[in-house]
PDB file of N, H, CA, C and O in Angstrom:
ATOM      1  N   MET A   1     130.567  34.700 112.516  1.00  0.00           N
ATOM      2  CA  MET A   1     129.465  35.361 111.873  1.00  0.00           C
ATOM      3  C   MET A   1     129.653  36.869 111.953  1.00  0.00           C
ATOM      4  O   MET A   1     130.051  37.413 112.983  1.00  0.00           O
ATOM      5  N   SER A   2     129.364  37.514 110.861  1.00  0.00           N
ATOM      6  H   SER A   2     129.041  37.073 110.024  1.00  0.00           H
ATOM      7  CA  SER A   2     129.488  38.962 110.872  1.00  0.00           C
ATOM      8  C   SER A   2     128.155  39.578 111.259  1.00  0.00           C
ATOM      9  O   SER A   2     127.081  39.031 111.008  1.00  0.00           O
ATOM     10  N   GLU A   3     128.276  40.735 111.881  1.00  0.00           N
ATOM     11  H   GLU A   3     129.148  41.179 112.085  1.00  0.00           H
ATOM     12  CA  GLU A   3     127.072  41.429 112.338  1.00  0.00           C
ATOM     13  C   GLU A   3     126.357  42.067 111.155  1.00  0.00           C
ATOM     14  O   GLU A   3     126.992  42.689 110.303  1.00  0.00           O
ATOM     15  N   SER A   4     125.069  41.916 111.102  1.00  0.00           N
ATOM     16  H   SER A   4     124.554  41.410 111.794  1.00  0.00           H
ATOM     17  CA  SER A   4     124.265  42.510 110.037  1.00  0.00           C
ATOM     18  C   SER A   4     124.291  44.024 110.180  1.00  0.00           C
ATOM     19  O   SER A   4     124.049  44.560 111.261  1.00  0.00           O
ATOM     20  N   SER A   5     124.587  44.707 109.080  1.00  0.00           N
ATOM     21  H   SER A   5     124.783  44.271 108.202  1.00  0.00           H
ATOM     22  CA  SER A   5     124.612  46.168 109.167  1.00  0.00           C
ATOM     23  C   SER A   5     123.336  46.738 108.574  1.00  0.00           C
ATOM     24  O   SER A   5     122.897  46.354 107.491  1.00  0.00           O
ATOM     25  N   GLU A   6     122.775  47.636 109.297  1.00  0.00           N
ATOM     26  H   GLU A   6     123.132  47.949 110.178  1.00  0.00           H
ATOM     27  CA  GLU A   6     121.584  48.318 108.816  1.00  0.00           C
ATOM     28  C   GLU A   6     121.988  49.708 108.371  1.00  0.00           C
ATOM     29  O   GLU A   6     122.847  50.342 108.985  1.00  0.00           O
ATOM     30  N   ASN A   7     121.378  50.171 107.323  1.00  0.00           N
ATOM     31  H   ASN A   7     120.680  49.656 106.824  1.00  0.00           H
ATOM     32  CA  ASN A   7     121.672  51.495 106.803  1.00  0.00           C
ATOM     33  C   ASN A   7     120.674  52.471 107.407  1.00  0.00           C
ATOM     34  O   ASN A   7     119.656  52.788 106.791  1.00  0.00           O
ATOM     35  N   THR A   8     120.965  52.944 108.609  1.00  0.00           N
ATOM     36  H   THR A   8     121.792  52.687 109.109  1.00  0.00           H
ATOM     37  CA  THR A   8     120.049  53.849 109.279  1.00  0.00           C
ATOM     38  C   THR A   8     120.625  55.251 109.287  1.00  0.00           C
ATOM     39  O   THR A   8     121.837  55.458 109.331  1.00  0.00           O
ATOM     40  N   GLN A   9     119.723  56.190 109.243  1.00  0.00           N
ATOM     41  H   GLN A   9     118.738  56.023 109.207  1.00  0.00           H
ATOM     42  CA  GLN A   9     120.109  57.590 109.312  1.00  0.00           C
ATOM     43  C   GLN A   9     119.506  58.176 110.572  1.00  0.00           C
ATOM     44  O   GLN A   9     118.457  57.728 111.036  1.00  0.00           O
ATOM     45  N   PRO A  10     120.170  59.177 111.124  1.00  0.00           N
ATOM     46  CA  PRO A  10     119.582  59.791 112.321  1.00  0.00           C
ATOM     47  C   PRO A  10     118.251  60.440 111.980  1.00  0.00           C
ATOM     48  O   PRO A  10     118.015  60.858 110.846  1.00  0.00           O
ATOM     49  N   ALA A  11     117.407  60.514 112.961  1.00  0.00           N
ATOM     50  H   ALA A  11     117.598  60.174 113.882  1.00  0.00           H
ATOM     51  CA  ALA A  11     116.096  61.132 112.749  1.00  0.00           C
ATOM     52  C   ALA A  11     116.290  62.589 112.343  1.00  0.00           C
ATOM     53  O   ALA A  11     117.114  63.305 112.912  1.00  0.00           O
ATOM     54  N   ALA A  12     115.534  63.000 111.372  1.00  0.00           N
ATOM     55  H   ALA A  12     114.865  62.418 110.910  1.00  0.00           H
ATOM     56  CA  ALA A  12     115.623  64.380 110.913  1.00  0.00           C
ATOM     57  C   ALA A  12     115.100  65.304 112.007  1.00  0.00           C
ATOM     58  O   ALA A  12     114.096  65.021 112.661  1.00  0.00           O
ATOM     59  N   SER A  13     115.801  66.399 112.184  1.00  0.00           N
ATOM     60  H   SER A  13     116.617  66.628 111.652  1.00  0.00           H
ATOM     61  CA  SER A  13     115.316  67.348 113.176  1.00  0.00           C
ATOM     62  C   SER A  13     114.112  68.083 112.593  1.00  0.00           C
ATOM     63  O   SER A  13     114.105  68.450 111.418  1.00  0.00           O
ATOM     64  N   PRO A  14     113.120  68.287 113.407  1.00  0.00           N
ATOM     65  CA  PRO A  14     111.921  68.951 112.888  1.00  0.00           C
ATOM     66  C   PRO A  14     112.244  70.386 112.494  1.00  0.00           C
ATOM     67  O   PRO A  14     112.958  71.092 113.207  1.00  0.00           O
ATOM     68  N   GLU A  15     111.711  70.809 111.355  1.00  0.00           N
ATOM     69  H   GLU A  15     111.130  70.237 110.776  1.00  0.00           H
ATOM     70  CA  GLU A  15     111.931  72.168 110.907  1.00  0.00           C
ATOM     71  C   GLU A  15     110.997  73.091 111.665  1.00  0.00           C
ATOM     72  O   GLU A  15     109.818  72.794 111.859  1.00  0.00           O
ATOM     73  N   LYS A  16     111.543  74.200 112.081  1.00  0.00           N
ATOM     74  H   LYS A  16     112.500  74.441 111.923  1.00  0.00           H
ATOM     75  CA  LYS A  16     110.744  75.183 112.794  1.00  0.00           C
ATOM     76  C   LYS A  16     110.069  76.096 111.778  1.00  0.00           C
ATOM     77  O   LYS A  16     110.698  76.549 110.822  1.00  0.00           O
ATOM     78  N   ASP A  17     108.812  76.355 111.988  1.00  0.00           N
ATOM     79  H   ASP A  17     108.301  75.987 112.765  1.00  0.00           H
ATOM     80  CA  ASP A  17     108.057  77.241 111.116  1.00  0.00           C
ATOM     81  C   ASP A  17     108.694  78.630 111.172  1.00  0.00           C
ATOM     82  O   ASP A  17     108.905  79.169 112.259  1.00  0.00           O
ATOM     83  N   PRO A  18     109.006  79.219 109.994  1.00  0.00           N
ATOM     84  CA  PRO A  18     109.621  80.545 110.000  1.00  0.00           C
ATOM     85  C   PRO A  18     108.833  81.581 110.799  1.00  0.00           C
ATOM     86  O   PRO A  18     109.420  82.527 111.324  1.00  0.00           O
ATOM     87  N   ALA A  19     107.538  81.418 110.895  1.00  0.00           N
ATOM     88  H   ALA A  19     107.062  80.649 110.468  1.00  0.00           H
ATOM     89  CA  ALA A  19     106.728  82.354 111.678  1.00  0.00           C
ATOM     90  C   ALA A  19     107.083  82.286 113.165  1.00  0.00           C
ATOM     91  O   ALA A  19     106.810  83.226 113.911  1.00  0.00           O
ATOM     92  N   ASP A  20     107.691  81.176 113.595  1.00  0.00           N
ATOM     93  H   ASP A  20     107.913  80.412 112.989  1.00  0.00           H
ATOM     94  CA  ASP A  20     108.059  80.992 114.999  1.00  0.00           C
ATOM     95  C   ASP A  20     109.515  81.364 115.287  1.00  0.00           C
ATOM     96  O   ASP A  20     109.962  81.260 116.429  1.00  0.00           O
ATOM     97  N   TRP A  21     110.254  81.795 114.272  1.00  0.00           N
ATOM     98  H   TRP A  21     109.891  81.880 113.344  1.00  0.00           H
ATOM     99  CA  TRP A  21     111.661  82.147 114.470  1.00  0.00           C
ATOM    100  C   TRP A  21     111.775  83.368 115.366  1.00  0.00           C
ATOM    101  O   TRP A  21     111.017  84.326 115.216  1.00  0.00           O
ATOM    102  N   VAL A  22     112.712  83.336 116.291  1.00  0.00           N
ATOM    103  H   VAL A  22     113.328  82.558 116.413  1.00  0.00           H
ATOM    104  CA  VAL A  22     112.951  84.479 117.166  1.00  0.00           C
ATOM    105  C   VAL A  22     113.427  85.681 116.343  1.00  0.00           C
ATOM    106  O   VAL A  22     113.048  86.819 116.622  1.00  0.00           O
ATOM    107  N   THR A  23     114.253  85.422 115.335  1.00  0.00           N
ATOM    108  H   THR A  23     114.560  84.498 115.108  1.00  0.00           H
ATOM    109  CA  THR A  23     114.795  86.510 114.509  1.00  0.00           C
ATOM    110  C   THR A  23     114.055  86.643 113.181  1.00  0.00           C
ATOM    111  O   THR A  23     114.552  87.280 112.252  1.00  0.00           O
ATOM    112  N   GLY A  24     112.891  86.053 113.091  1.00  0.00           N
ATOM    113  H   GLY A  24     112.487  85.536 113.845  1.00  0.00           H
ATOM    114  CA  GLY A  24     112.144  86.042 111.829  1.00  0.00           C
ATOM    115  C   GLY A  24     111.725  87.406 111.332  1.00  0.00           C
ATOM    116  O   GLY A  24     111.475  87.587 110.140  1.00  0.00           O
ATOM    117  N   ASP A  25     111.646  88.380 112.243  1.00  0.00           N
ATOM    118  H   ASP A  25     111.849  88.233 113.211  1.00  0.00           H
ATOM    119  CA  ASP A  25     111.210  89.707 111.821  1.00  0.00           C
ATOM    120  C   ASP A  25     112.377  90.621 111.431  1.00  0.00           C
ATOM    121  O   ASP A  25     112.173  91.782 111.078  1.00  0.00           O
ATOM    122  N   GLU A  26     113.593  90.087 111.499  1.00  0.00           N
ATOM    123  H   GLU A  26     113.759  89.144 111.786  1.00  0.00           H
ATOM    124  CA  GLU A  26     114.759  90.852 111.061  1.00  0.00           C
ATOM    125  C   GLU A  26     114.823  90.851 109.536  1.00  0.00           C
ATOM    126  O   GLU A  26     114.214  89.993 108.897  1.00  0.00           O
ATOM    127  N   PRO A  27     115.552  91.802 108.939  1.00  0.00           N
ATOM    128  CA  PRO A  27     115.671  91.829 107.473  1.00  0.00           C
ATOM    129  C   PRO A  27     116.279  90.532 106.930  1.00  0.00           C
ATOM    130  O   PRO A  27     117.062  89.871 107.613  1.00  0.00           O
ATOM    131  N   ALA A  28     115.915  90.183 105.712  1.00  0.00           N
ATOM    132  H   ALA A  28     115.280  90.720 105.157  1.00  0.00           H
ATOM    133  CA  ALA A  28     116.463  88.994 105.054  1.00  0.00           C
ATOM    134  C   ALA A  28     117.988  89.085 105.028  1.00  0.00           C
ATOM    135  O   ALA A  28     118.558  90.173 104.942  1.00  0.00           O
ATOM    136  N   THR A  29     118.625  87.939 105.104  1.00  0.00           N
ATOM    137  H   THR A  29     118.162  87.055 105.174  1.00  0.00           H
ATOM    138  CA  THR A  29     120.092  87.905 105.075  1.00  0.00           C
ATOM    139  C   THR A  29     120.596  88.099 103.648  1.00  0.00           C
ATOM    140  O   THR A  29     119.831  87.991 102.689  1.00  0.00           O
ATOM    141  N   GLY A  30     121.867  88.381 103.520  1.00  0.00           N
ATOM    142  H   GLY A  30     122.489  88.468 104.298  1.00  0.00           H
ATOM    143  CA  GLY A  30     122.472  88.536 102.196  1.00  0.00           C
ATOM    144  C   GLY A  30     122.332  87.274 101.370  1.00  0.00           C
ATOM    145  O   GLY A  30     122.063  87.334 100.171  1.00  0.00           O
ATOM    146  N   ALA A  31     122.516  86.125 102.014  1.00  0.00           N
ATOM    147  H   ALA A  31     122.734  86.076 102.989  1.00  0.00           H
ATOM    148  CA  ALA A  31     122.398  84.855 101.294  1.00  0.00           C
ATOM    149  C   ALA A  31     120.966  84.646 100.799  1.00  0.00           C
ATOM    150  O   ALA A  31     120.753  84.204  99.669  1.00  0.00           O
ATOM    151  N   GLN A  32     119.992  84.964 101.643  1.00  0.00           N
ATOM    152  H   GLN A  32     120.165  85.323 102.560  1.00  0.00           H
ATOM    153  CA  GLN A  32     118.592  84.828 101.234  1.00  0.00           C
ATOM    154  C   GLN A  32     118.288  85.755 100.060  1.00  0.00           C
ATOM    155  O   GLN A  32     117.634  85.350  99.100  1.00  0.00           O
ATOM    156  N   LYS A  33     118.756  86.980 100.136  1.00  0.00           N
ATOM    157  H   LYS A  33     119.288  87.310 100.916  1.00  0.00           H
ATOM    158  CA  LYS A  33     118.506  87.952  99.065  1.00  0.00           C
ATOM    159  C   LYS A  33     119.097  87.469  97.749  1.00  0.00           C
ATOM    160  O   LYS A  33     118.449  87.539  96.704  1.00  0.00           O
ATOM    161  N   SER A  34     120.323  86.981  97.805  1.00  0.00           N
ATOM    162  H   SER A  34     120.849  86.925  98.653  1.00  0.00           H
ATOM    163  CA  SER A  34     120.985  86.498  96.599  1.00  0.00           C
ATOM    164  C   SER A  34     120.233  85.317  95.993  1.00  0.00           C
ATOM    165  O   SER A  34     120.019  85.261  94.782  1.00  0.00           O
ATOM    166  N   TYR A  35     119.836  84.378  96.843  1.00  0.00           N
ATOM    167  H   TYR A  35     120.011  84.423  97.826  1.00  0.00           H
ATOM    168  CA  TYR A  35     119.120  83.193  96.368  1.00  0.00           C
ATOM    169  C   TYR A  35     117.760  83.583  95.798  1.00  0.00           C
ATOM    170  O   TYR A  35     117.332  83.042  94.778  1.00  0.00           O
ATOM    171  N   LEU A  36     117.084  84.517  96.455  1.00  0.00           N
ATOM    172  H   LEU A  36     117.432  84.956  97.283  1.00  0.00           H
ATOM    173  CA  LEU A  36     115.788  84.980  95.957  1.00  0.00           C
ATOM    174  C   LEU A  36     115.923  85.652  94.596  1.00  0.00           C
ATOM    175  O   LEU A  36     115.067  85.479  93.728  1.00  0.00           O
ATOM    176  N   GLU A  37     116.987  86.411  94.410  1.00  0.00           N
ATOM    177  H   GLU A  37     117.682  86.551  95.115  1.00  0.00           H
ATOM    178  CA  GLU A  37     117.205  87.055  93.114  1.00  0.00           C
ATOM    179  C   GLU A  37     117.388  86.002  92.023  1.00  0.00           C
ATOM    180  O   GLU A  37     116.849  86.139  90.925  1.00  0.00           O
ATOM    181  N   THR A  38     118.144  84.958  92.326  1.00  0.00           N
ATOM    182  H   THR A  38     118.581  84.846  93.218  1.00  0.00           H
ATOM    183  CA  THR A  38     118.355  83.869  91.363  1.00  0.00           C
ATOM    184  C   THR A  38     117.039  83.157  91.063  1.00  0.00           C
ATOM    185  O   THR A  38     116.692  82.955  89.900  1.00  0.00           O
ATOM    186  N   LEU A  39     116.307  82.778  92.109  1.00  0.00           N
ATOM    187  H   LEU A  39     116.589  82.942  93.055  1.00  0.00           H
ATOM    188  CA  LEU A  39     115.041  82.073  91.911  1.00  0.00           C
ATOM    189  C   LEU A  39     114.029  82.954  91.195  1.00  0.00           C
ATOM    190  O   LEU A  39     113.238  82.465  90.388  1.00  0.00           O
ATOM    191  N   SER A  40     114.051  84.236  91.481  1.00  0.00           N
ATOM    192  H   SER A  40     114.693  84.633  92.136  1.00  0.00           H
ATOM    193  CA  SER A  40     113.139  85.178  90.843  1.00  0.00           C
ATOM    194  C   SER A  40     113.381  85.233  89.339  1.00  0.00           C
ATOM    195  O   SER A  40     112.435  85.222  88.552  1.00  0.00           O
ATOM    196  N   ARG A  41     114.642  85.291  88.947  1.00  0.00           N
ATOM    197  H   ARG A  41     115.410  85.300  89.587  1.00  0.00           H
ATOM    198  CA  ARG A  41     114.973  85.301  87.510  1.00  0.00           C
ATOM    199  C   ARG A  41     114.534  84.005  86.837  1.00  0.00           C
ATOM    200  O   ARG A  41     114.018  84.026  85.719  1.00  0.00           O
ATOM    201  N   GLN A  42     114.737  82.889  87.509  1.00  0.00           N
ATOM    202  H   GLN A  42     115.157  82.871  88.416  1.00  0.00           H
ATOM    203  CA  GLN A  42     114.395  81.592  86.933  1.00  0.00           C
ATOM    204  C   GLN A  42     112.886  81.399  86.818  1.00  0.00           C
ATOM    205  O   GLN A  42     112.420  80.689  85.926  1.00  0.00           O
ATOM    206  N   SER A  43     112.126  82.018  87.703  1.00  0.00           N
ATOM    207  H   SER A  43     112.505  82.595  88.427  1.00  0.00           H
ATOM    208  CA  SER A  43     110.679  81.813  87.705  1.00  0.00           C
ATOM    209  C   SER A  43     109.921  82.949  87.032  1.00  0.00           C
ATOM    210  O   SER A  43     108.699  82.885  86.898  1.00  0.00           O
ATOM    211  N   ASP A  44     110.629  83.976  86.611  1.00  0.00           N
ATOM    212  H   ASP A  44     111.621  84.028  86.719  1.00  0.00           H
ATOM    213  CA  ASP A  44     110.007  85.163  86.013  1.00  0.00           C
ATOM    214  C   ASP A  44     109.000  85.822  86.957  1.00  0.00           C
ATOM    215  O   ASP A  44     108.030  86.433  86.506  1.00  0.00           O
ATOM    216  N   GLU A  45     109.229  85.699  88.254  1.00  0.00           N
ATOM    217  H   GLU A  45     110.016  85.203  88.620  1.00  0.00           H
ATOM    218  CA  GLU A  45     108.373  86.345  89.241  1.00  0.00           C
ATOM    219  C   GLU A  45     109.168  87.476  89.887  1.00  0.00           C
ATOM    220  O   GLU A  45     110.306  87.282  90.316  1.00  0.00           O
ATOM    221  N   ASP A  46     108.563  88.650  89.951  1.00  0.00           N
ATOM    222  H   ASP A  46     107.639  88.807  89.603  1.00  0.00           H
ATOM    223  CA  ASP A  46     109.231  89.782  90.577  1.00  0.00           C
ATOM    224  C   ASP A  46     109.198  89.639  92.091  1.00  0.00           C
ATOM    225  O   ASP A  46     108.134  89.502  92.695  1.00  0.00           O
ATOM    226  N   VAL A  47     110.384  89.675  92.690  1.00  0.00           N
ATOM    227  H   VAL A  47     111.247  89.787  92.199  1.00  0.00           H
ATOM    228  CA  VAL A  47     110.509  89.604  94.137  1.00  0.00           C
ATOM    229  C   VAL A  47     111.497  90.689  94.553  1.00  0.00           C
ATOM    230  O   VAL A  47     112.590  90.785  93.995  1.00  0.00           O
ATOM    231  N   ASP A  48     111.116  91.499  95.525  1.00  0.00           N
ATOM    232  H   ASP A  48     110.229  91.421  95.979  1.00  0.00           H
ATOM    233  CA  ASP A  48     112.034  92.500  96.063  1.00  0.00           C
ATOM    234  C   ASP A  48     112.513  92.003  97.423  1.00  0.00           C
ATOM    235  O   ASP A  48     111.846  92.224  98.435  1.00  0.00           O
ATOM    236  N   PRO A  49     113.662  91.334  97.454  1.00  0.00           N
ATOM    237  CA  PRO A  49     114.131  90.753  98.704  1.00  0.00           C
ATOM    238  C   PRO A  49     114.432  91.786  99.784  1.00  0.00           C
ATOM    239  O   PRO A  49     114.477  91.450 100.968  1.00  0.00           O
ATOM    240  N   ASP A  50     114.637  93.043  99.387  1.00  0.00           N
ATOM    241  H   ASP A  50     114.600  93.317  98.426  1.00  0.00           H
ATOM    242  CA  ASP A  50     114.907  94.086 100.378  1.00  0.00           C
ATOM    243  C   ASP A  50     113.676  94.422 101.204  1.00  0.00           C
ATOM    244  O   ASP A  50     113.787  95.069 102.245  1.00  0.00           O
ATOM    245  N   GLN A  51     112.510  93.994 100.755  1.00  0.00           N
ATOM    246  H   GLN A  51     112.419  93.468  99.909  1.00  0.00           H
ATOM    247  CA  GLN A  51     111.267  94.278 101.458  1.00  0.00           C
ATOM    248  C   GLN A  51     110.806  93.114 102.330  1.00  0.00           C
ATOM    249  O   GLN A  51     109.737  93.180 102.938  1.00  0.00           O
ATOM    250  N   LEU A  52     111.607  92.046 102.394  1.00  0.00           N
ATOM    251  H   LEU A  52     112.475  91.992 101.900  1.00  0.00           H
ATOM    252  CA  LEU A  52     111.194  90.843 103.118  1.00  0.00           C
ATOM    253  C   LEU A  52     111.968  90.664 104.414  1.00  0.00           C
ATOM    254  O   LEU A  52     113.135  91.044 104.516  1.00  0.00           O
ATOM    255  N   THR A  53     111.304  90.083 105.399  1.00  0.00           N
ATOM    256  H   THR A  53     110.356  89.775 105.316  1.00  0.00           H
ATOM    257  CA  THR A  53     111.971  89.676 106.627  1.00  0.00           C
ATOM    258  C   THR A  53     112.627  88.322 106.396  1.00  0.00           C
ATOM    259  O   THR A  53     112.418  87.695 105.357  1.00  0.00           O
ATOM    260  N   LYS A  54     113.415  87.875 107.358  1.00  0.00           N
ATOM    261  H   LYS A  54     113.584  88.384 108.202  1.00  0.00           H
ATOM    262  CA  LYS A  54     114.036  86.548 107.252  1.00  0.00           C
ATOM    263  C   LYS A  54     112.974  85.463 107.065  1.00  0.00           C
ATOM    264  O   LYS A  54     113.121  84.580 106.220  1.00  0.00           O
ATOM    265  N   ALA A  55     111.912  85.537 107.856  1.00  0.00           N
ATOM    266  H   ALA A  55     111.793  86.254 108.543  1.00  0.00           H
ATOM    267  CA  ALA A  55     110.855  84.528 107.788  1.00  0.00           C
ATOM    268  C   ALA A  55     110.151  84.576 106.437  1.00  0.00           C
ATOM    269  O   ALA A  55     109.915  83.537 105.821  1.00  0.00           O
ATOM    270  N   GLU A  56     109.813  85.779 105.975  1.00  0.00           N
ATOM    271  H   GLU A  56     110.005  86.623 106.476  1.00  0.00           H
ATOM    272  CA  GLU A  56     109.133  85.913 104.684  1.00  0.00           C
ATOM    273  C   GLU A  56     110.037  85.432 103.546  1.00  0.00           C
ATOM    274  O   GLU A  56     109.575  84.777 102.612  1.00  0.00           O
ATOM    275  N   ALA A  57     111.321  85.760 103.633  1.00  0.00           N
ATOM    276  H   ALA A  57     111.696  86.292 104.392  1.00  0.00           H
ATOM    277  CA  ALA A  57     112.267  85.336 102.594  1.00  0.00           C
ATOM    278  C   ALA A  57     112.352  83.815 102.546  1.00  0.00           C
ATOM    279  O   ALA A  57     112.372  83.227 101.465  1.00  0.00           O
ATOM    280  N   SER A  58     112.401  83.183 103.706  1.00  0.00           N
ATOM    281  H   SER A  58     112.385  83.661 104.584  1.00  0.00           H
ATOM    282  CA  SER A  58     112.461  81.721 103.758  1.00  0.00           C
ATOM    283  C   SER A  58     111.225  81.099 103.121  1.00  0.00           C
ATOM    284  O   SER A  58     111.323  80.141 102.354  1.00  0.00           O
ATOM    285  N   GLN A  59     110.073  81.648 103.444  1.00  0.00           N
ATOM    286  H   GLN A  59     109.993  82.426 104.068  1.00  0.00           H
ATOM    287  CA  GLN A  59     108.827  81.129 102.876  1.00  0.00           C
ATOM    288  C   GLN A  59     108.782  81.351 101.365  1.00  0.00           C
ATOM    289  O   GLN A  59     108.316  80.484 100.625  1.00  0.00           O
ATOM    290  N   LYS A  60     109.258  82.495 100.908  1.00  0.00           N
ATOM    291  H   LYS A  60     109.636  83.199 101.508  1.00  0.00           H
ATOM    292  CA  LYS A  60     109.255  82.790  99.472  1.00  0.00           C
ATOM    293  C   LYS A  60     110.232  81.870  98.740  1.00  0.00           C
ATOM    294  O   LYS A  60     109.940  81.425  97.630  1.00  0.00           O
ATOM    295  N   ILE A  61     111.378  81.581  99.340  1.00  0.00           N
ATOM    296  H   ILE A  61     111.615  81.942 100.242  1.00  0.00           H
ATOM    297  CA  ILE A  61     112.336  80.660  98.737  1.00  0.00           C
ATOM    298  C   ILE A  61     111.685  79.294  98.564  1.00  0.00           C
ATOM    299  O   ILE A  61     111.775  78.689  97.495  1.00  0.00           O
ATOM    300  N   ASP A  62     111.028  78.808  99.620  1.00  0.00           N
ATOM    301  H   ASP A  62     110.955  79.299 100.488  1.00  0.00           H
ATOM    302  CA  ASP A  62     110.347  77.509  99.522  1.00  0.00           C
ATOM    303  C   ASP A  62     109.298  77.524  98.418  1.00  0.00           C
ATOM    304  O   ASP A  62     109.174  76.561  97.661  1.00  0.00           O
ATOM    305  N   GLU A  63     108.552  78.605  98.329  1.00  0.00           N
ATOM    306  H   GLU A  63     108.653  79.387  98.945  1.00  0.00           H
ATOM    307  CA  GLU A  63     107.501  78.719  97.314  1.00  0.00           C
ATOM    308  C   GLU A  63     108.102  78.695  95.907  1.00  0.00           C
ATOM    309  O   GLU A  63     107.592  78.002  95.027  1.00  0.00           O
ATOM    310  N   LEU A  64     109.166  79.437  95.697  1.00  0.00           N
ATOM    311  H   LEU A  64     109.580  80.000  96.412  1.00  0.00           H
ATOM    312  CA  LEU A  64     109.768  79.507  94.345  1.00  0.00           C
ATOM    313  C   LEU A  64     110.496  78.220  93.974  1.00  0.00           C
ATOM    314  O   LEU A  64     110.603  77.892  92.792  1.00  0.00           O
ATOM    315  N   LYS A  65     110.997  77.488  94.964  1.00  0.00           N
ATOM    316  H   LYS A  65     110.910  77.754  95.924  1.00  0.00           H
ATOM    317  CA  LYS A  65     111.675  76.219  94.679  1.00  0.00           C
ATOM    318  C   LYS A  65     110.685  75.154  94.222  1.00  0.00           C
ATOM    319  O   LYS A  65     111.043  74.257  93.459  1.00  0.00           O
ATOM    320  N   ASN A  66     109.458  75.250  94.682  1.00  0.00           N
ATOM    321  H   ASN A  66     109.168  75.979  95.302  1.00  0.00           H
ATOM    322  CA  ASN A  66     108.428  74.252  94.337  1.00  0.00           C
ATOM    323  C   ASN A  66     107.707  74.634  93.115  1.00  0.00           C
ATOM    324  O   ASN A  66     106.809  73.914  92.677  1.00  0.00           O
TER     325      ASN A  66
END
């Protein structure tokens, strides 16, 4: 008899709220800025990524993706 295989995935790690990030108050990263510029063009919403912290940029990315 062969063993029944279950298709299980590891438990997802809980996402940490950007407001709780240790480095959340640092300037947005280059990758965040680039992605925000792309999402901003696609959504016709003006976003100045140079004025955002890492935490704010992450939250804005989530907002524009939805």
